[in-house]
N, C-alpha and C positions, 0 to 999 in steps of 0.2 A: 504493500500500500504506500510505503514511503516514496517509492519511485513514481507512482501514479500521482501522488500529491505534488511532487516536483514538476511533473509534466503540466499539471493544472496551473501551478504557479507561473511557470515559464510562459504558457499560452496566454494567461490573463495579463501578465506583466507586459508582454510584447504587444498585445492587441489594444489594451486599455490604458496602459501607462499610468496606472493609479497605484497608490499604496495598497498592499494586500495583507490581510490577516486571515490565515487559514485555520479552520476548525473542523475536525472530523468528529461526528457524533456517532459513538459506538453503541449499538443496540443489541449486541449479542448476550446470550445467557451465560456462557462460559467465561473463564478468565481471559482477559484481553492480553494478547501476546504480540500485537503489532508494534513495529518500531515507529517512533515518531521523529526520527532524524536520519540523516545520511552524513557520515563523517569520513570523507576521503581526503587524501593529502591536498587536493586542489579544490575541494568543495565542502562547505559546511552548510547544511540545510536542516531546518526543523519546523514543526508545526504542532498544534495543540490537539490532543485527543480528549474528548469529554465522554465519559462513560455515563450514559443517560440513567442507568439504574442507581447511580449514586446521588441523584437529585431527588429531593422530597417532592413527590408529585403534587402535594397540597399547595406548595408555593406556585406551581405552574397553573393549577386550576383557579387559584385566588387572584391571579394577576390581571384578569379582565382583558388580556390580549388574546385574540382568537388563535394565533399561531402557537402561543405558549400552552393554551388549553389543549390543543391538538397534540402537542408534544407530551402532555401529561399521560396520554395513553401508553407511551413507551416508558414512563417512569417506574419507579419501584413501588408496586402496590403492596 
């Protein structure tokens, strides 16, 4: 996944020329094992992974933001 995120970063950066903050939302049930960085001699790259099950779904439901309420479905019940 870390190489795919690097591809996304490069594509967005080249086309849009805007600052980019990447966030991957993990919705798996098992332990997350994905790398969130690439550390090569000529390249340092990282992004943030958010495990949705670590967020209290009550805070999403009570936010009154439709997108957050939808995300609550994926939260930790």
